[in-house]
N, C-alpha and C positions, 0 to 999 in steps of 0.2 A: 651312450655316455651322457651324463648330465650336462645341460647347457652351461651351467656355471663352470664346470671343469673344462669344457671345450673353449670357453673364453680365455681361461688362464693358459691353456696350451697354445692358443693362437697368439696371445700376448708374448709368451716366451719365445715362440718362433719368430715373431716380428722383431723382438729385441735382438735375437741372435743374428738375424740378417743385417740389421742396421749396425750392430757392433762389428760384424765382419767387414762391412764396407768402410766404417769409420776407421778402424784400427789397421786396415790393410792399405790405406792410402795416406798421403802426406796430410798434415794438419790443415793446410789451406783449403783442402777439399772437404766441405762440410756436408755430411749426410744426416746430421742431427734433425733436420726438418722432418725426416721420415718418422721420427718419434711422435709426431702429431697424430698419426693414425692410431698409435697405441693409446695416447691420451684421450682421443675421442671415443675409442672403443670402451675404455674403462669408465668414462663418464656415462655412456649410454647403458652399459650392461652391469657395471659393478657398483656404481654409486659414488658419493662424495669422498669417502675415506680412501677408497682404492684409487680414485683420480689423483689425489694428493700424493700417494705413494708412487704411482707410475710417473707423474710429472717430476717428482724429486729425483727418482732414479735416472730418468732421461736427462735432466739438467746436469746431474753429477757425471754421467758418462760422457756427455758432450764437452764438459769442461775438462774432464780427465784426459781426453784425447789431445789436449795441448801439451801434456808432458809424456804421455805414453803413445807410441813406443819411444819417443824422444829422438827421432831421426833428424828432424830439422829444428833450428832455433825458432823461438816464438817471436813473431813480428806484430807490429800494431795492427796491420790489416787482418792477420789471422785472429788476433784477439777480438777485434771489432766484429768479425764474422761470427765468432762463437757467442759473443754477447748478444748479437741480434738474434741468433738462433735460440738462445736461452729465453730472451724476451718473448719471442714468438711462441715458445712452448708454454710459458707462464700465462700469457694472454689467452692462448687457445684453451688452456685448462680452466681459466676463470670464466671465459665466455660460455664454454660448454657447460660448466657447473651452473651458471646463471640460467641458461636455457632450460636445463633439466629442472631447476627450481620453478621456473615459470610454467613449464609443462605440467609439473606435479600440482601446482596451484590451480591451473586451469582445469585439470582433471577432477580435483576436489570440488571446484565450483560447479562443474558439470554434473557430478554425482549429487551434490547438494541441491542444485536446481531441479534435477530429475526427481529427487525425493520430495522437494517442495511441490512440484507439479503433481506428483502422485498423491501427496497429502491433500492438496487443494481439490483434486478430483474426488477423493474419498469423502472429504468434508462436504463438497457440493452434493454428492449422491446421498450422504447421510441427511443433510438439511432438507433436500428435496423430498426424500422418503418420509422424513419426520413431519414436515409441514403438510404433505399430502395426507398422511395418516391422521393428522390432527384435524384437518379441515373437514374431512368427511363426517366424523361424529358431531362436530360443532354445527355444521350446516343442518344435520339431521335434528339436533336438539333445538335449534332456532325455529325450524319449520314446525316441530311438535309444539313448542311453546306458543307459536303464532296460532296454531290450531286451537289450543286451549283458550287463548285470549279471545279468539273469534267465536267461542261458544260451541265448537263442533263436538265437544265431549260433555256437553251439559252446561247449565247455567252456573256462572261463577260470581262470587261476591266482589264488592269493591276492593276489599282488602286483598283478595286473591289476585285481582287485576293488577294492583300495585306490585305485589310480589312477583308476578309473572313478568311485568314490564322491567323490573330490576334484573331478573334472570336473563331476559332477552338482551338487555343492554350489556350485561357482563359477558355473555357469550359473544356478542358482536365485537366487544373490545378485545377479547381473546383472539377472535378470528382475525381482526385487524393486525394484532401483534404478530400472529403467525405469518400473515402475508407480508408484513414489513420485514420480518426476519429473512424470508425467502428473497425478497427484492434486494435487500442489502448484500447478501452473499452473491446473488446473481450479478449485481452491478460491480462488485469488487472483482469478479472473475472475468465477466464478459464486457464490462463497461455499460454505461447507460445509453440506450438507443432512444433518441428523441424523435417524435413525430410533430414537427413544427407547423404552426399555422398562426394567423393573426389572432392575438389574444388581447382583450381589453382588461387591464389590471383592475380598473374600477368595477366592472361587471363581475369579475371573478371574486373580488373581495366581498361584494354585496351578496353573491350566491352563497359563499361560505358562511357569511354572517347569518343568513337565513337558515342554513342547515344546522348551525350550532346554537341557534336561539333557544331551543328546548333545554340543551345542556346548561347554557348560561342562566336561564330562568330557574332551573332546578337548584343552581348554586347561588341564586340571588345576585347575579353579576349582570351589570348593564353594559351592552355593547354599543359603541359609537364609532362612526367613520368620518374621517376628515381628509381633505385634500388641500394641501398648501395653505394659503391664506384666503382662499376663495370659498364662498358658501355654495357655489354652483358646481355641479358634477362635471368633471372633465374626463375625456377618454384618453387613456394612456395605452397606446397600442404597441405591443412587442411581438416579435416573432418567436413563439415558444410552444412547448408541449402543454396543451391545456390541462390534461389529466395530471401530469407531474407537477405543474405549478400549483394546481389546486391542492395537491397533497401537502405542499410546503405551507400554503395558507392554513390548511386544516391543522397540520402539526403544530405550527407556532401559535395559532389562536387557541387550540385546545390546551396547549401547555400553559398559556396565559390565564385561561379560565380556571383551570384546575389549581393554579397556584396563587390566585387572587383571593383576598379576604372577602368574606360575604358582605354584601351591601356595597361593594366597590365597583369600579368599572374597568373595562378593557377597551383601549383605543386602538384603532387601525388608522395609520396616518400614511398617505401616499403623496409623494411630491417629486418634482424634477429637481435634481441638484447636480451642479457641474455637468458632467457628461453621462449621468446615470439617472435611472428611475429608481427611487429609493422607497422601500416599504418598511414601516416600523410598526411593531405590535408592542404596545406599552401596557404593563399590568401594575397593580398596586398590591403585590404580594410581599414576601419576606426579603426579596432581593437575592443577590448571588455573591458569595465571598469572592474577593478579588483574585485569590489564588486559583479559583475554579474557572474563571472566565475564559482563559486560553484553551481549556480542555473540554468545554461543553459539547463540542460537535465531534468529539472522538467516539469511536464505536464502543458501546457498553461502558462509557465513563460514568463513574459514580462519585459524586463530590461528597463533601463533608456536611453539607447543609441538608435540612429536611426536604428542600426542593428537589435536589438530585436523587435523594434516596427513594422518592416516590416513583421514579420512572426507570426504564431499562437503558436509556441512552440511544436507542435505535432510531426513534423518530427524528431527533436532531441530526444524527449522523446521516440518515437518508435525505433529510432536507439539504444538508451540505452537498451531498452527491448530486442532487438535482440542480441546485443553483450553480455549482461549479461547472456542470455539464452545459449549462446555458451561457457560460462565460461570465458569470457574476460572482458576487462575494457575499458571504453571510457571517454575521457576528452577533455578539451579545454585549451589553454594557449595563452598568448600574443606572437606576433612575433616581433622581433627587426629588423629594426627600425620601421616598420609599418605593420599592418595586424594582422591576427589571425591564429592559428593552431588548427585544429580539428583532433584528433587522436584516434585510438583504437588499442588494441592488443589482440591477440589470443594465448593461451598457446601452446607451442610446442608439448605437448603430444597429441594434436589433429591431428598430422601428420598421413597421410595415406601411405606416401612413404618415 
């Protein structure tokens, strides 16, 4: 027998038993509470509409017993008992229906969560495979170009040297983008795991400036470094992940160099402000539209200006992940009269010295 049919037979039998008890006894004896079992069964097995029907029938039969079989007169106590029974049936039906709705909603959320988890796993596997497959030929191409540049395949001209250098730089940028993409997805799924140690922000900034000097020179950009109002170098020690913090400096400074006008300068400014160590990178580029400022550090965000159109949005998003993992904050703002400011701060309680 089909389960749906068994449920209806059981409900019918339950109603017959309760009706037999109700209508064979005087009205003061209330057996209508037993209809609650039928209401709960209908709610669990048959759904919302069937629950309403069963509750309505149970309420009707409970009230009808006041006049049928009509052996005794109706008293206030009998009427009150029946009213309480009816209220109990209605409340039970309402609560049971709400519970079923909650359970259905929870089940849908569990299914949706399972689907999202599976999708995230598929996405992670896809990105991992894609980045691995892309890194291998890129590394091979870079090594081959380095061999050409070193003269291992014969003498090359100055013009060829320049062309090979451009190709190597292009491949390295692509490789960096691939690695950034993988890091972004890994951090989203697993979280960013930091290996903290004492880091001097001043030394870190100077190292990154040294690394980016060739890029700045090629674009005719002057790099300068300032600390507060003092002309003397100060050590700002924080407890941080050296490698990850270096990536933030590199991302923000590369971004400033790439978007500054030729012949201008990019400034790195570090100071202690309130309870934070604050790092600012100031460029003299086209600036950023006000409507884009709140969204710059979102993943893959592409703004309306030429500045955003040149990048993927991954570098700034990764920088936000790193700074927030350190308990800091990162933001961007307009620079007067021209340019943009990218800044981040780390709380002073991260000091090691």
